[in-house]
C-alpha positions as CSV (number, residue, x, y, z in Angstrom):
1,M,241.4,10.0,-65.2
2,R,238.1,11.9,-65.5
3,L,237.5,15.4,-64.1
4,R,234.0,16.9,-64.1
5,L,234.3,20.4,-65.7
6,F,230.8,21.7,-65.3
7,D,227.2,20.7,-64.9
8,T,225.4,23.9,-66.0
9,P,221.9,24.9,-67.2
10,V,221.8,25.5,-70.9
11,L,218.9,27.2,-72.6
12,Y,217.7,26.1,-75.9
13,P,214.5,27.4,-77.6
14,S,211.5,26.3,-75.6
15,T,213.6,23.8,-73.4
16,Y,215.8,23.8,-70.3
17,F,218.6,21.2,-70.0
18,S,221.6,20.6,-67.9
19,L,224.7,19.8,-69.8
20,I,227.4,17.7,-68.1
21,V,230.8,17.8,-69.6
22,L,233.9,15.8,-68.5
23,F,237.5,16.5,-69.1
24,S,239.4,13.2,-69.7
25,I,242.9,12.0,-70.4
26,D,243.3,9.1,-72.8
27,P,245.6,6.7,-71.0
28,L,247.2,5.2,-74.1
29,H,248.1,8.5,-75.8
30,Y,248.0,10.9,-72.8
31,S,246.0,13.3,-74.8
32,P,243.2,15.3,-73.2
33,Y,239.7,15.3,-74.6
34,I,236.4,16.6,-73.6
35,E,233.3,14.5,-73.7
36,V,229.5,15.4,-73.2
37,V,228.2,12.6,-70.9
38,A,224.6,13.8,-70.4
39,L,222.0,16.2,-71.4
40,K,219.3,16.1,-68.7
41,D,215.9,17.8,-68.9
42,Q,215.7,20.1,-65.8
43,R,212.1,21.3,-66.1
44,K,210.0,20.9,-63.0
45,N,206.7,20.4,-64.8
46,Q,205.7,18.4,-67.9
47,R,205.1,20.4,-71.0
48,F,202.3,19.5,-73.4
49,D,202.5,20.6,-77.1
50,L,199.2,22.3,-77.4
51,R,198.2,24.8,-80.1
52,L,195.4,26.8,-78.4
53,P,193.9,30.2,-79.0
54,F,195.8,32.8,-76.9
55,E,194.7,36.4,-76.2
56,L,197.0,39.0,-74.5
57,V,194.8,41.3,-72.5
58,R,197.3,43.3,-70.4
59,N,200.9,44.2,-71.0
60,G,202.2,45.7,-67.7
61,A,199.6,48.4,-66.8
62,Q,198.4,48.9,-70.4
63,S,195.3,47.1,-71.6
64,V,195.8,45.4,-75.0
65,D,193.9,43.0,-77.3
66,V,196.4,40.9,-79.1
67,A,195.5,37.4,-80.5
68,G,198.1,34.6,-80.7
69,E,198.6,30.9,-80.2
70,T,200.1,28.6,-77.6
71,R,203.0,26.4,-78.7
72,N,203.3,24.5,-75.5
73,L,201.9,24.6,-71.9
74,S,202.6,23.4,-68.5
75,S,201.2,24.2,-65.0
76,S,204.0,26.8,-64.4
77,G,204.5,28.4,-67.9
78,V,203.5,28.8,-71.6
79,L,205.3,29.3,-74.9
80,F,203.2,31.4,-77.1
81,T,203.3,33.4,-80.4
82,A,201.8,36.8,-80.7
83,D,202.4,40.0,-82.7
84,A,203.1,42.1,-79.6
85,E,206.0,44.1,-78.3
86,I,206.6,42.7,-74.8
87,Q,209.8,43.1,-72.9
88,V,211.5,40.3,-70.9
89,G,210.4,40.8,-67.2
90,Q,207.2,42.5,-68.1
91,P,204.1,41.3,-66.3
92,I,201.3,40.2,-68.5
93,E,197.7,38.9,-68.3
94,F,196.4,36.5,-70.9
95,L,193.5,34.2,-71.8
96,I,193.8,30.7,-73.2
97,T,190.8,29.1,-74.7
98,L,190.4,25.4,-73.8
99,P,188.7,22.8,-76.1
100,T,185.3,21.8,-74.6
101,G,183.5,19.8,-77.2
102,A,179.8,20.4,-77.6
103,T,179.0,21.7,-74.1
104,G,177.7,25.1,-75.3
105,Q,180.3,26.9,-73.1
106,N,183.7,28.4,-73.8
107,V,186.1,27.6,-71.0
108,R,189.0,30.0,-70.8
109,L,191.9,30.1,-68.5
110,R,192.7,33.7,-67.3
111,C,196.4,33.8,-66.3
112,V,198.8,36.2,-64.8
113,G,202.5,35.8,-65.3
114,K,205.7,37.4,-66.4
115,V,207.6,37.1,-69.7
116,V,210.9,35.3,-69.2
117,R,212.2,34.8,-72.7
118,R,211.7,36.2,-76.1
119,D,212.8,34.6,-79.3
120,N,212.9,37.2,-82.1
121,G,212.9,34.8,-85.0
122,Q,210.2,34.5,-87.7
123,T,207.6,33.2,-85.2
124,Q,207.9,35.9,-82.5
125,S,207.6,33.3,-79.7
126,M,207.8,34.3,-76.0
127,A,207.8,32.3,-72.9
128,A,206.0,33.4,-69.8
129,T,205.4,32.1,-66.3
130,V,201.9,31.2,-65.0
131,E,201.9,32.6,-61.5
132,R,198.1,32.7,-61.0
133,F,195.2,31.4,-63.0
134,E,191.4,31.0,-62.9
135,F,188.8,29.3,-65.0
136,V,186.4,31.8,-66.8
137,R,183.2,30.4,-68.3
138,S,181.0,32.2,-70.8
139,K,177.9,31.2,-72.7
140,V,178.2,30.7,-76.5
141,S,175.5,32.6,-78.2
């Protein structure tokens, strides 16, 4: 006999999984046991491990200029490191510099989002949504 106990989202650093656990009874010994039967990735968008220059330009209503680096990036969110005090739920505006090769232009992605997670370990990493974005081009002098 197998009984599904729960199928619940579980947050791990920089990941989002669903954990499926079953409660079973061993028919030979009539002893109950729990088994983890699946660990499914529940993210909607594919993440890419990209280390790109990151600049925080607005923290809520306050203008700031804090440099950092992305850890991974998707079309709906970013995991980044920066030496900044940002609270979970705080709206932010940030720039990500994209690699362009030898075109003579910097291509930056200006994004508006909200901080959804903060890991206060050694790296000070934060996860934020990407709610709006636009490309910003500037000449390299």
